[in-house]
C-alpha positions in Angstrom: -3.4 7.7 13.4 -1.3 9.1 10.6 -1.6 12.1 8.3 -2.2 11.5 4.6 -2.0 13.9 1.7 -4.6 13.1 -0.9 -5.4 14.7 -4.2 -9.2 14.4 -4.7 -11.1 16.0 -7.6 -8.1 18.2 -8.4 -7.7 19.6 -4.9 -5.2 18.7 -2.2 -6.5 17.4 1.1 -4.7 16.4 4.3 -6.5 13.9 6.5 -5.7 12.2 9.8 -6.8 8.5 9.8 -5.6 5.0 10.6 -3.6 3.7 7.7 -6.0 0.8 7.1 -9.1 3.1 7.1 -11.0 2.5 3.8 -10.8 5.4 1.4 -14.6 5.3 1.3 -14.8 6.4 4.9 -12.2 9.1 4.5 -14.2 10.5 1.6 -17.5 10.4 3.3 -16.7 11.0 7.0 -13.6 13.2 6.8 -14.1 15.1 3.6 -18.0 15.1 3.5 -17.9 13.8 -0.2 -21.0 11.7 0.3 -21.8 11.0 -3.4 -19.8 7.8 -3.1 -22.0 5.2 -1.4 -21.5 2.3 1.0 -23.1 -0.8 -0.4 -21.6 -4.1 0.8 -18.1 -3.3 2.3 -16.5 -6.2 0.4 -16.0 -4.7 -3.1 -18.7 -6.8 -4.7 -21.5 -4.3 -5.4 -19.8 -1.2 -7.0 -21.7 1.5 -5.1 -18.4 2.9 -3.7 -16.6 3.1 -7.1 -14.2 6.0 -7.6 -11.4 6.6 -10.0 -7.8 6.1 -8.8 -5.5 7.5 -11.5 -8.3 7.0 -14.0 -9.1 3.4 -13.1 -12.4 2.5 -11.5 -11.7 1.0 -8.1 -13.8 0.0 -5.0 -13.1 2.5 -2.3 -14.5 0.3 0.5 -11.5 -2.0 0.3 -8.7 0.4 -0.6 -6.8 1.6 2.5 -6.2 5.3 2.6 -2.5 4.6 2.9 -2.6 3.1 -0.6 -4.2 6.2 -2.1 -1.5 8.7 -1.4 0.3 10.0 -4.4 -2.7 9.1 -6.6 -5.3 11.2 -8.3 -8.7 10.3 -6.9 -11.9 11.3 -8.7 -15.3 10.9 -7.0 -18.7 11.5 -8.5 -18.6 15.1 -7.3 -15.4 15.6 -9.4 -16.5 13.9 -12.5 -17.9 17.2 -13.9 -18.3 20.5 -12.2 -21.9 21.0 -13.4 -23.1 17.4 -13.7 -22.7 17.6 -17.5 -20.3 14.8 -18.1 -21.6 12.9 -21.2 -22.3 9.8 -19.1 -24.3 11.9 -16.6 -26.2 13.5 -19.5 -26.9 10.1 -21.1 -28.1 8.8 -17.7 -30.7 11.5 -17.6 -31.6 11.0 -21.3 -32.3 7.3 -20.7 -34.0 7.8 -17.3 -31.5 5.3 -15.8 -32.0 5.8 -12.0 -34.8 4.2 -10.3 -34.0 4.3 -6.6 -30.7 5.9 -7.5 -28.5 4.4 -4.7 -26.0 2.6 -7.0 -25.9 5.2 -9.7 -22.8 7.1 -8.6 -20.8 3.8 -8.8 -22.4 2.8 -12.1 -21.6 6.3 -13.6 -18.0 6.1 -12.4 -17.5 2.7 -13.8 -19.0 3.7 -17.1 -16.9 6.9 -17.3 -13.7 4.9 -16.7 -14.7 2.4 -19.4 -15.4 5.1 -22.0 -12.1 6.9 -21.1 -10.1 3.8 -22.0 -12.4 2.5 -24.7 -14.5 5.3 -26.4 -16.5 2.7 -28.5 -17.1 -0.4 -26.5 -19.1 -3.3 -27.8 -22.0 -4.7 -25.9 -19.8 -7.5 -24.5 -17.1 -4.9 -23.4 -19.8 -2.9 -21.7 -21.1 -5.9 -19.9 -17.7 -7.0 -18.9 -16.7 -3.5 -17.5 -20.0 -3.1 -15.7 -19.9 -6.6 -14.2 -19.9 -6.3 -10.4 -21.8 -3.0 -10.4 -25.1 -4.2 -8.9 -28.4 -2.5 -9.4 -31.1 -3.9 -7.2 -33.7 -2.2 -9.3 -32.5 -3.9 -12.4 -31.9 -1.0 -14.7 -29.2 -2.8 -16.6 -30.9 -2.3 -20.1 -31.1 1.4 -19.5 -27.5 1.5 -18.2 -26.2 -0.2 -21.3 -28.2 2.1 -23.6 -26.9 5.2 -21.7 -23.3 4.0 -22.1 -23.8 3.5 -25.8 -25.3 7.0 -26.1 -22.3 8.5 -24.1 -19.9 6.6 -26.3 -21.4 8.2 -29.4 -20.7 11.6 -27.9 -17.0 11.1 -28.3 -16.0 11.9 -24.7 -12.5 10.4 -24.7 
């Protein structure tokens, strides 16, 4: 076990964990930030997506030892009141069906719009590729991203 200093959602945290412990489990089990979901464990579904220094990453495959000295943002830290433009667009377009993948979908969409405030359909599809929705709400996801992009968030 080792001690790690992490900056998550604007706050400093110290956790004790094995260096190879996936960031996902540190977030969920040590810090009780359970909005980030476990999906596949092999970085293929996107349910565990968080931002690391503003970039969408899969937390199930990132060792906690690689996250030190970085700014980590989880779905809980995206906006204090759940009023980030992507979250608002998600509600407007009634995107969630079962909802399990939605935190990862939202985090990927927010990272996309931060770096590209007006993405084309192809850019949206490329950025969201790898975020799996078993319910198949992809059409509503794309519409919500387009709505959020029109809100000029970046």
